[in-house]
N, C-alpha and C positions, 0 to 999 in steps of 0.2 A: 503494501499499498504506500509506503514511504516513496521507492521509486515512481510510483505511477503519481505520486503528487506530487514529487519534485518535479517532474516533466511536464505536469500541468502547469504547476506555477511559473516554469522556465518559459512555456507559451504564454502563459498571462503574461508577464512583465515583457514581453517582446511585442503582442498588441499595445499594452499601453506606452510602451515608447515608439512605436509606427504611427500611431495614432493622436499622441498626446504630447510627443517630442520626450519626454522623460518616464520614470518608474517611480521615483522616490517622491513622497509628497501626494500622490493619487487615490483616488477610492475605487475601491472592488468590494461589491458585495457579494455575499455567499447565499445563493436558495437551496438551502440543506433541507433535504428527507432522510429517511432513514436507513440505515444498512450499510454497507460497503461504500456505495457511491457517495452517499452523503460524508462517509469519512474519508475519500480521496479529495474529498472537496473541501473539509475543515482541516485536514492536513496541508493543500495548497496554500489555503489563507494562511497557516500559522509559516511557513515559507515566506509568502509574500510578504509579510509583519518585518521580518529578519531585512528585508530589502527595502524600509520605509514607509510601506504601502498602507494606507489608512483600511481595515477590512472590518466588515461588518457583517456579520452571519445572519440571517432570519431562518428560523428553526419552524421545519412544516409541524413535526412533530417531536416536540422536546423532550419527552419520555423515552422517547427512542432513537435520540441522536448517537452514532458513534462516539464510544464514551472517549477511548483515546485521542481520538481526534479533537474531540470539544473541549478536552484538554489540552493539549498543544496548541489550540489557539487562544485561549485565555492564558496560558502564560505566556505566548508571546506578544499580549495585549491587545486581541481582538475584541471586537463587541460584539452583544448579542444584542438583536432589535427582536419587535413582536409585529413590526409595519418594513415596508420597503424604504430606506431613506432616499432623500432627495440628493443631488449632486453626483452621482454615482459615474466613474469612467468607464466601467465594466462588468459586468454581471458574469458568474457561474452558475451553471445550471445543473447542481447535484438532487434535484429532487427527485427524482425515481431512476432505477439502475434497470439493469437488462433484463431483471427478472419481472419488472413493471409491465401492466398489461393495461388497455383501456387508454382514455383521455384523462387530464388534470382533472382533480378535485377542484371542487368551487374555490376555495381558501386561494391553491396554488395558480388555477386560472387566473385571478383576480391579479395576483403579485406579477405575472409574466406577461400580464395586458397594461398593467400599470409601466411596466420596463421601458426607456426610453432609451439606453446605451446598449452598445454593444453586447452580445451575449455569447459566451464559450460556453457550447453544452460537454457534459462531461461524460464521455463514454459513448452517450446517444442523446439525443434530442430528449425531453421529458415529452410524454403524452403519443409518442411514436413508436407504433411497436418495430422492436429491435430487428426480427424474423422477417416482416412484410414490406415495412417501410409505410403501413397506413397508419392513420389517426383516426379514432371513433369519436373524437369528440375536441375540448379544447389542447394545443399541442404547443410545444416550442418551435420556434423557426430559428433556427442558430445560425450567428454570422459564420461562427467556424466550429468546429468540433475537435477537443482533443481523445484519443481513445489510446485503451494499452492490452499489447500482446501481440493483436491481430484486427483488421479490419472485421466490421460487421456488414452482415447481410443490409441493415437499413443504409449503412453508408452509400451503397451501391442502390438500391432500390428507392430511396428519395433522397437525393442528393441537394435536391431544393430546400430541403429541411434541415440539411449537415451543415451547409458550406464549406470550404474546405476541408479536409481531413489530416490532420496531423497524428502520428501513430509514435508512441513513448513504447518502447522495447524496456519488458520488464522481467526478460529472461526465460520466457516461453519458449520453449521450441516444439522436443518429441509431445508434449503434453496438448500441441495443437491438433495433432494429426492432419489429414488432408482437407484440403479447405473445401467449402460447400458449393462458393460460387469462385468462377474463375473470369478475368478481364483480361484482355486482349489489349497493350498498348497500343498507341503509336507507332512505334519504334518495332515492336513485332510484325503490325502489320504492313509496314513500310516494308519489311524484311521478306515477306513471303508473297509479296503483291507479283503477278507474273510479268516480266518484261521478257522482250526478245533477246535472244543471245546468237553469237555468230552464225550457228548452223539454223537458224528459225526461219520459217514460213509461215505465209498465211493460215495454212492446215495444222501445222505442227503445234502454233499456240492456242488452239482450239476453235472449233467452228459450234455456236450457240445458234441452236432455233427461235425465232420469236414468232410465240401464235398468240397475238395479240390485237386490240382494235378491233374495229364493226363500221358498217354505214354510220353509228350512230355516235360511237365512240371513237373517230380517227386519233384523237390527240393522244389517248393511250397507247397506241400503237406506235406514233413518233417518240413518243417519253420513253417507253421500254426499250426499242429499237435503238434511238441514240445513246441511251445510257449503255448497253452494250457495247457500242464502238469507242466511246470513251473510255470504258473500262480495261480494255486489252487490245492488242494489236491484232488480233485475229481475226476471224473472218464471222460475219453476224448475215444466216438466211434470216429472209422475214416470209412469213406465210398466212396470206389473209385478206380479207375485203379491201383492207386500206394500203396496199401494195403501192399503188400509185401515190397517195399521200407520201409515204414513206419512202419511197424511191426519190420522192424530189425535196424533200428536206436533208435524207441522208443519203445519195449517189452511192456510198460505196457500199450500201447493202443490197446484197441478193435477194430481189422481192419477187416473190410467187403470189398465185391466187389460193392456194392450196397446200395442206399439209403434205398432202401424198405427192407433190411434187419439188417440195422444198429441197430435196438433197440428201445428202448423210450431212449429220452433226454430231456430236460429244455431248451436247446437253440439249434441253429445251426450256425456254421460261414461257408459262402460257398463262393467260385468264384475264391479265387487265384489258376492261372493256370487250372481253372476248362476246357476253351474250350469253343467255343460260336457255336458250333454246335449241333443237333438236339438233342445228348445226354446230354450237357449241359443245354439246353431248360427244358427238362426233368427233371433233377436233381433240378432245381431251381424251377419249377413249382411245385415238391414235397416238399421240403423245406418249399416254402411260405407257402404251405397249412396245415403245419402241427402241425399249433395252439398254435406255442411256437414263442418264442422272435430269431430274425433274424438277425445277421450282415453280409450284401451283400457287397462284395469288387469285383474289379476286373474284371472280366469276368462275373461273377453277374450283376456289372452294367452296361454293353456294352450291355449285352443282356436285360436286363429291359428297355435301349434307344433304342436297336433296333427292342423288341415287347413289346410294352406297353401293351398288354392285359395280358403279365404274370404275372402284379399287381394284376390283380382279381383274383388268385389263394391264394392272403392273405385271410384270416379272418379279419372285418372287427374289429379294437382296438388291433390286435396282431401286438405287439412293433416290429420296423422295423428299424436300422440302416444301413446308407448308408455313406459309406468312402471313395469319389472319390479325385483323383489330379484334378487338373485344367484340364487338357485335358478329363479326362472322365466326368467333371461337366458338359462340353461343351457338351457332346454327350448325357447327361441324361437332359440335362435341354435346349438345341438349341444356348445355349451362353455362353461364358467364365464368369468368376467371375466378371473379371473387377476390377476397382481399389477399390471399397466398397465391399473387402469380408465378412464383416458382412452381411451386406442388402442381399447380395446373398445368402449367406447359410439360414438366416434367410427365404428368399423366398421359395427357395425349400425345405428346412424341412415345412414348411405349405403346400405346393403343392401335397408333397407326401405323407402327412403325417407320416413323418418319421425324427429321430435323425439323421440327417445332417453332417457327418464330412469332412468337407472340408481339405482337409491334403493341409500342406504346411511348409514353415518354422516356422511358426506361424501358428498352426493349430486352427480352430474356428469349436466349437462342437453347432449346432443349435437343438434348441426343437422345434415341433408343435406351442408350446403356445407361442413362443418368446423369452423365456429364451437362452441366450448365454455365454456359459462357452468358456474361450480363453486358450490355451495353450503357453505362450511368449514363444517362442525359445530360448533356451540359446545357443545353437551349431547349426553347420550344419550336422553333423554326421550321421543321420537318411538317408541321401540323398544319399542312395546305394541300388542295385537291391536286393529286399528280404525283406525291413526293412517293406513295407506295410502287408507284408505275417506274420509276426512276431505279429505285431499290431492287426490285425484281429482273430489270434488264442488266443490272450489275452482278446481279448475282447469278444469273444464268451465264455470264462469261466467264464468270468465277471459277463456274463448274466444268465448265467445257474446258478450262485453264488446266483442270486436273486437281485444282485444290480438296480437300477433305470438304463434306457437306459441311459440318456443324462450323469447321474454320472459316469456309468460303462465308458462310450465312453471317458470323458475328463480324469478316472483316468487311463485308458488304454494307449491313448498317453502320458500322463506323463511319465510311469511307461516305455515306450519303449523308451521314450527321453531319459530320466535318464539310460537306459542300454548302450544305444548307445555311453552316455558319457563314462559311466564306460569301456567299450571295447575300447572307444579310447584313454583316459587318463590312462589306468592302474590302474583300480579301485581306484584312488585317489581322485575321487568325493566324497565329504561328504553329509550330508543333511543339514548342517549349511550352505556351500557353493551355494547349490541347492537351498535354499530359503525355510529353514523349516519352517520360521513364515512369511515371505514376500509375499505380492503379487505382487510384481514386483522384478525381478531379472535382474541381470547384463548380458550381452552378453557375452559369451564366446569363442564366435567363434572357428576359427579351427588354430590357432597360435601355439597352442602346442598339441600333442598328435599326432597318426598317423589313417590313414582310417582304418575303423573296417566294415568286412563284414556280411551281416544279421546273419550268422551263429555265429557269435561272438557277435552280440546283443541280440540273441536269448539265447546266453550262459552265458550272463549277467544280466539277470532278475532276477535271485533266489537273488544275492547281492543286486541289484535292490530296490525289494520288501524289502529284509531285513532292509536295509537302511532307507527308506519310514517307516517302521513299528517301527523303532527304533527314529524316528522323531518324530512319536506321541507319543510316549511316553516321550521325552525329552520336547515338547513343551507342551503336555498336549491337 
């Protein structure tokens, strides 16, 4: 506990220095609940007192406050109050630890609502479920979070609640076991992105087929096919009624009117704007029976939900990636993902023997073997019509290039989100700011930037991939 508290106090002092220009003479308020989380906070207050910081602890459960931590704070000259004092420069949220569930109780909620200073969450923002990242009631939205030993699911699943996450090493190694969730960094994605080599040609780099769009939705075809073109240097074949529109926008695409005439491909991307009538069913059945990896999105998911027998067209063992948002997930499985999105995605991946990409602000990528990769949200800019079509095209191209489906899905989601940020922020996002080496990143929100349509996200893909590959060279 002392090691954890010392790390917490060190970060708190750094925040005071960054925000106010000094440490000594500043005022820190501790919001202290019961148990060890409160103990970490009280001990951190004692360490801050030794650096000349005025420290006031508000005890929410005075009779259950950590006795040693409380004694240490009192010995150091810290004060105890029954109300939130004015003039705090920083607040430490030690209300509820990792075992807490449910929203803040009324007294704690009123205290948090009255806070006007930056808040550092101790381990996890109070009131936010540490396993699912959901809040069933009032909860803390932290300026940043200091955690101990290992990052927790909440730090990935609700980064907007946590802010930047700072990890304090408290000497846990073998005790931690294998992670429940994994994150690919910008550098890792840049290192695995397929690029041409000395012996490459358009065929060896992967040929992807795009079955998307219709007379009603030609834009979906343009977005999906164009994203595939920009994602790799291989060959894109398009099949559908929007062939002329696609060919007019992307002359490098080999476009035909029918999947049966498309020629040989190494992967198919199917569904965006396809339609759910008989023609769409025939296209999906053909694609699933082709014996190559398939990414199925949008209307393809609706068709699989409506006609489960379509799944029988797929050869056993042929890789399949499903990319539903919440409403499509409900159609596919018969129930919404609920609060525990990781478990929902993992269960669906096993059920359909497919990689399940549960799209959302934070996207979950689950494999049938139980592996889960998470793309922690850095902003909300991809929440626009057509951005999913862009994702499908990128993912299809990566599958055709030979990446493992779960890796391809995580890389495509990351690149698409980065492209959305570049489009919204005018190309100012850097690999370092995007998390070149970090496995948890700061929430960038939408406070700056401008709304970016899917066509702008598509156009930013080249810069996004270039920056990711630069991160790989920079961080090794």
